[in-house]
C-alpha positions as CSV (number, residue, x, y, z in Angstrom):
1,M,48.2,184.9,121.4
2,K,50.2,181.8,121.7
3,L,52.9,180.6,119.3
4,I,53.6,176.9,119.1
5,G,57.0,176.1,117.7
6,S,60.6,175.0,118.3
7,L,63.9,176.8,118.9
8,S,65.5,175.3,115.9
9,S,62.9,175.9,113.2
10,P,63.8,178.8,110.8
11,Y,60.1,179.2,110.0
12,V,59.3,179.7,113.7
13,R,62.2,182.0,114.0
14,K,60.8,184.2,111.2
15,V,57.5,184.5,113.1
16,R,59.4,185.3,116.4
17,V,61.5,188.0,114.7
18,V,58.4,189.6,113.3
19,M,56.6,189.5,116.6
20,A,59.7,191.1,118.3
21,E,59.9,193.8,115.6
22,K,56.2,194.5,116.0
23,K,56.5,194.5,119.8
24,L,53.6,192.0,120.1
25,D,53.0,190.0,123.3
26,Y,52.6,186.3,123.1
27,D,53.2,183.0,124.9
28,F,55.7,180.6,123.3
29,E,54.9,176.9,123.7
30,L,57.7,174.6,122.7
31,E,56.8,171.6,120.6
32,N,58.8,168.8,119.0
33,V,56.8,167.6,116.1
34,W,59.1,164.6,115.6
35,T,58.3,162.9,118.9
36,A,55.6,160.3,119.3
37,E,54.1,162.5,122.1
38,T,53.6,165.5,119.9
39,T,50.1,167.1,120.0
40,I,50.7,169.5,117.2
41,H,48.0,167.8,115.1
42,L,45.4,169.1,117.6
43,S,46.2,172.6,116.4
44,N,47.6,172.1,112.9
45,P,46.3,169.1,111.0
46,L,49.5,169.3,108.8
47,G,51.6,168.5,111.9
48,K,53.9,171.5,111.4
49,V,55.2,174.5,113.3
50,P,54.8,177.4,113.6
51,C,51.2,177.5,114.6
52,L,49.7,180.7,116.0
53,I,46.7,180.3,118.3
54,M,44.6,183.5,118.3
55,E,42.8,185.1,121.2
56,D,39.6,183.2,120.2
57,G,41.4,179.9,120.2
58,S,41.4,179.5,116.4
59,P,44.7,178.4,114.8
60,M,46.7,180.0,112.0
61,Y,49.5,178.2,110.3
62,D,52.1,178.5,107.6
63,S,54.8,181.1,108.5
64,R,54.0,183.2,105.4
65,V,50.3,183.5,106.4
66,I,51.2,184.3,110.0
67,V,53.7,187.0,109.4
68,E,51.5,188.7,106.8
69,Y,48.7,188.8,109.4
70,L,51.0,190.0,112.2
71,D,52.1,193.0,110.1
72,T,48.5,194.2,110.1
73,L,48.1,194.2,113.9
74,T,50.1,197.4,114.6
75,P,51.7,200.2,112.7
76,V,55.0,199.7,114.6
77,A,57.8,198.5,112.2
78,K,55.8,198.0,109.1
79,L,57.5,195.1,107.2
80,L,55.3,194.9,104.1
81,P,54.4,197.6,101.7
82,P,50.7,198.3,101.6
83,N,50.0,196.9,98.1
84,G,51.1,196.7,94.5
85,R,54.4,195.7,93.0
86,D,56.6,196.6,96.0
87,R,54.6,194.3,98.2
88,A,54.8,191.5,95.7
89,A,58.6,192.0,95.4
90,V,59.0,191.6,99.2
91,K,56.8,188.4,99.1
92,V,58.9,187.0,96.2
93,W,62.0,187.5,98.4
94,E,60.3,185.7,101.2
95,A,59.3,182.9,98.8
96,L,62.9,182.6,97.6
97,A,64.2,182.4,101.2
98,D,61.6,179.9,102.3
99,G,62.2,177.8,99.1
100,V,65.9,177.6,99.9
101,L,64.9,176.4,103.4
102,D,62.4,173.9,102.1
103,A,65.1,172.2,100.0
104,A,67.7,172.3,102.7
105,V,65.2,170.8,105.2
106,L,64.5,168.0,102.8
107,V,68.2,167.2,102.6
108,R,68.5,167.2,106.4
109,L,65.5,164.9,106.8
110,E,66.9,162.6,104.1
111,T,70.3,162.4,105.7
112,T,69.3,162.2,109.4
113,L,66.0,160.3,109.5
114,R,66.4,157.8,106.6
115,P,68.8,154.9,106.9
116,L,72.0,155.3,104.8
117,E,71.2,152.5,102.5
118,Q,67.8,154.0,101.7
119,Q,69.1,157.6,101.0
120,S,68.9,158.9,97.5
121,T,72.0,160.7,96.3
122,A,70.2,162.0,93.3
123,W,67.4,163.4,95.5
124,I,70.0,165.1,97.8
125,E,71.9,166.6,94.9
126,R,68.6,167.9,93.4
127,Q,67.6,169.6,96.6
128,M,71.1,171.0,97.2
129,G,71.1,172.4,93.7
130,K,68.0,174.4,94.7
131,V,69.8,175.7,97.8
132,L,72.9,176.8,95.9
133,A,70.8,178.3,93.0
134,G,68.7,180.2,95.5
135,L,71.8,181.6,97.3
136,A,73.2,182.8,94.0
137,I,70.0,184.6,93.1
138,M,69.8,186.2,96.5
139,S,73.3,187.6,96.1
140,A,72.7,188.8,92.6
141,E,69.4,190.5,93.5
142,L,70.9,192.1,96.7
143,G,73.9,193.5,94.9
144,E,75.3,196.4,96.9
145,S,71.9,197.4,98.3
146,P,71.8,197.8,102.1
147,F,68.7,195.7,102.3
148,C,66.9,193.2,100.1
149,K,64.3,195.7,98.9
150,G,65.6,199.1,98.6
151,N,66.9,201.1,101.5
152,H,64.4,199.8,104.2
153,Y,64.3,196.8,106.4
154,T,61.4,194.6,105.4
155,L,60.0,191.1,105.7
156,A,62.4,190.2,102.9
157,D,65.3,190.8,105.2
158,V,63.7,188.8,108.0
159,A,63.1,185.8,105.7
160,V,66.6,185.9,104.2
161,G,68.2,186.4,107.5
162,C,66.4,183.4,109.0
163,A,67.4,181.3,106.0
164,L,71.0,182.2,106.2
165,G,71.1,181.7,109.9
166,W,69.7,178.2,109.6
167,L,72.1,177.2,106.9
168,S,75.0,178.2,109.2
169,F,73.3,176.2,112.0
170,R,72.6,173.0,110.1
171,F,74.9,173.1,107.1
172,P,78.2,174.8,108.1
173,D,79.9,173.1,105.2
174,I,78.0,175.4,102.8
175,D,80.4,178.4,102.5
176,W,77.8,181.0,101.6
177,R,79.8,183.7,103.5
178,G,82.9,183.1,101.4
179,D,80.9,182.7,98.2
180,Y,78.7,185.7,98.7
181,P,80.3,188.5,100.9
182,N,77.3,190.8,100.3
183,L,75.0,188.2,101.9
184,A,77.4,187.9,104.8
185,K,77.4,191.7,105.2
186,L,73.6,191.7,105.3
187,Y,73.4,188.9,107.7
188,D,75.9,190.4,110.1
189,K,73.9,193.6,110.1
190,L,70.7,191.7,110.8
191,A,72.3,189.6,113.5
192,E,72.9,192.8,115.5
193,R,69.1,193.4,115.9
194,A,67.6,192.3,119.2
195,S,64.9,190.3,117.3
196,F,67.7,188.2,115.7
197,K,69.9,188.0,118.8
198,D,66.9,186.6,120.9
199,S,66.0,183.9,118.4
200,V,69.3,182.3,117.4
201,P,68.5,178.7,116.5
202,Q,69.5,176.0,118.9
């Protein structure tokens, strides 16, 4: 398998963490989708990373699709419950973490790629509202639990960890650590895992 992605994308990091936890072998091809020379559209018509190229050459895209597939490839470190409500609960956590990222990425694109005079303050505030609301719900749902879903490390923790790590990387002014000590405690625990250490955004 080959993973096309970047070192800064939190969605790519989520896939890399899962592949590390599952002990899957793959080639990692760096791609900057924002350059004129990008060829990502040849693999993913949506022009996004991550994109997983399977052994038969067919592409798979969207991080949520990829990690769900990867979890089926080996019984090592099962990250998703087999079915039912527990599985849905983990996927809801993933959707929440990805939704926080989606909104934060839109803010970053608005403030870094659009000329200042064309930026929309209302749009930025709307997206940041989603980020802050998402963090509040994460903290409330986590409570004093050791992990996002019960007492076990799951895809929920991977997704939340990647979201929090990217916020620290790109939005250091958001003091989620100070506001939500339980999220900070969770992230610090996740950051000690080799899968997280080896995929720090840069």
